[in-house]
N, C-alpha and C positions, 0 to 999 in steps of 0.2 A: 349531192356528191353522195359515191356510194361511200361509206364507212371505211373500205380498206384503203381508199389515194388520200383519206385525210392525214395531214401532219402533225403528228403529235407534241404539243409543246407545250413546256414547266417555267412557269415564271418564278425566277429566285430572284428576292426583291426583300430587302430591311436595314436594318441603318449599324448590324453587328456583323463587322466586315468577318471574323474568323467564321460565325455559323454560315455566314454564306458559302464561303470556302468548304466549307465541308459538306456543307446542301450538295456545291457541283460537284464536288469528291464522289460522293455517293451516288448521285446519276450516274456518275463516268463509268464506273466501275458494279454499275448493275449488268452491264451486255445489254444487247437491243442495239448495239450501234447507235449511241449516241451522240452526237454530236452539241459541246456548246458552246453560246453565242454571245461574248461579252464586250456590253460598251462601258467606257470609262468616260466617265461627267466630267473628271477634273478639269478639262480645259475647255468645258463648254461654255462657262458664264465669258470668261475673260476673249476665247481666243472664236469661239463659237462652232466647234466641233466635238466628233466623240472619237475616242480610240476606240476601232472596232477588231476584236479578233473572232478568230474561231481556231477551237482547239476540242481533239476527241482525248480517246485513253492513253492513245500515242506521245501525246504532245501535241503541240504547235501547229495547224496546217497553216494561217495565214493571218497575219495581221496588216491592217490600213486606215488611216483617218478619212473619217465620211464625216460632211458639211451638216451643220445641224439645222436641219429640216424647218423650216420656219420657227427659229430657234426652240423647238420643243422636244426634247428628248422623246416623247414618248411615240411622233414621229418618225423619230430616228429609229426605233424598236420595229413599229409596223412596216415600215419598211425592209428589214430583215428578217421579216415572216417568211421571206420566201427562198426554197432552197436555191442553194447554187448550182444553176440551171446550164449541165452539161451532159451529154447521153455515153453513160460506159461504155453500152454495148455498139453503137456506133464508130465511138471512135477507137473501140478496139478491133473493129472488122476496116479500117480503115488502116491502120498501123500495119494489121498481120497481113494485110488483102493488097495494102500499095503502100510499102514501106516508105519508096524512094518518090513517091508522087508528092509529097507535101509534106512538110513539118509540122507535126501534131504539136497544140498547147492546151492547157486547161486553163481560160481564164472565164471570171466573173465579166459578160458583155455588164461596159454601164459604171465598173465601179472604178472612184478614181484613180489611175495612175494605170488604167488596162489597157491603153495601146502602148505603152511604155515595155507596158508587161511580155507582150509578144515578141520583144527584140527585135524588128527590123531594121533593115541594111540600110533600109530608105524610103521615097517616096514609091511607094505601090499604084502600078496600073490599074487595077480593079481589086472591089470588095464583091463578093457574092454570099448571098444570106437567102437561105427557103426555110421561112418560117424560126430562126431563130429570134426574129424582132417580134415578135408573138406577143407577148408579156412587160413589155417593159410600157409602165404609167407614159400617156401621150407627154407630157414634159422631159419625163427623162429620156424618152427615145429621140428625143431634139436634143439633148444633149448629146446622145451619141451619135447620131448624125454628122453633128458637126466635130466629133472629136473624127469620126472617117473622111470629113472632110478635110482635113487635119492633116490626114497620113495620106491621103491619093495626090496623085502631083495635077499638075493642071491639066486636063482635058483627061482626064482618068475616069472608069464610071462604077455607079455602086451600080446592083441588080439588087433588089429584093422578091423573091416570088413567094408570094404570101395569098390567105384568103382575106380578100379586103371588096368591103361591102359598096356599094354606092350611097350616098349621102342623102339622097331622097329615099323613105324610110318604103313609099310605094315599091318602087322600079329596085330598092336592093329587095325584094322577097320576091320581085319578079328574076332575080338574080338569084338567087339562092333557088330557085325551084327548077332553071335552067341547068346549073348545076347536077344538082341532083339527080336530074331524068339523065341527063349525058352520062352521071355517074352508075346508072342504073343498067344505062342500054348497053354501057362497057362492059358491065357483070354480065349481064344476059349474053352475051357475043364470046366471053371465054378470052376477051383482046385486053384485059387489065387486072391487076392485082390492088385492090385500096389499101389504103393506110391499114385502119385496123385488119384487113387479111394477113397482108405481112407481118401484123404484129403476133398476132393467133400463130401463123405458119411458123417466127422462128422460136416460138415458146414450148413447139414439139422439140426442140434442140436439145438435146441433154447439156452439149457442151458450153450453151450461152445459160444456164440455171442461175449462175453465178453473178453474170455481169447483169441480167435482167432484174436480178432481186435489189444488185444496186441501184439502177435504173427506177426500180417502184418506189423509192427509199427517197430520190429526188424527181417524184413527180410535181408541178404546179401546181398548187391549189386553185385552179379552175377549171372551166366547164366544156371551153373549148372556143370560146368568143373572142378568148385574146382580148387587145388593147382597146379597142371600139375605133380606133381611126381609121375612114375611108380611104378610099384608094386618094384620091382628092386629099383629104387630111394629110398623107403622107405627101405626098408633092406640096404640099404648103412649106409642112418642117424642114423637108429638103431644100425649099429656094430659101427659109430663113436662115438654114445652116451654110448658107452658100453656094448649093448647085442649081448651076443654068444650062441647060434645059432642066426637067423634071416630068415625066408622065408615063405612064403605061403604055407596053408596048405589046401587049398581049392579054387576053382577057375573056375569060370563058365564063358564066356563071358568075360566083365571087373569086374565081383561082385568077390571081393579076401578077401577070412580069413586070415590074415598074423599074425605069431606068433614068438614072441621073447622070450627069456628066458635069463632074469638078470644074 
């Protein structure tokens, strides 16, 4: 992974609360848009949860109770070393370009109570995702699918567009090759703009500089391969979450549109 996309992490630990607090204050006052993630383990042994708080130099940003994964505080810390995944530039483009098309919300998908934070008026007809479910671990992805099943009305649909491989490794290589060749042909004919090209063009727009800098600070520490489940793996998770039926309705190479009906 290139050095400029790595997420710098400082772990503050020790027996003396006053010294820990002072170290955190010094980190926040040092500039560089530092964000502190604090785990309160007071209830860990008795109730199996940690109190998770995120704060910056301006104060508290969010607080939530997080289940203690495998009864292990270290696992809870490891889970949270991913930045909160939302895209400042894309959100702002939506708010400015189509302010009346949707209600925009910044919510960490999969955190406890995340669907309640959406403040929905009632069951929804459809949930659409394009690469938003690319990074959660398979067990957490299954939980997310169950959460979405709970907010969809009977007969509602979930549509997930992403790069989803085939399960057989040999066929998966063929699938990736087909997708890459198609992208190259489209590029040569000048009929399409790929993801990297779009962001390269966006980087040339001066008005986007601040939003792009915020986005860069939130890039997930992954190489783009995502969480690993194949299209069939997603189908199994969806069925376990209560969706019937579930399956791909469109696929070219490893670009796949998966639809599941509640």
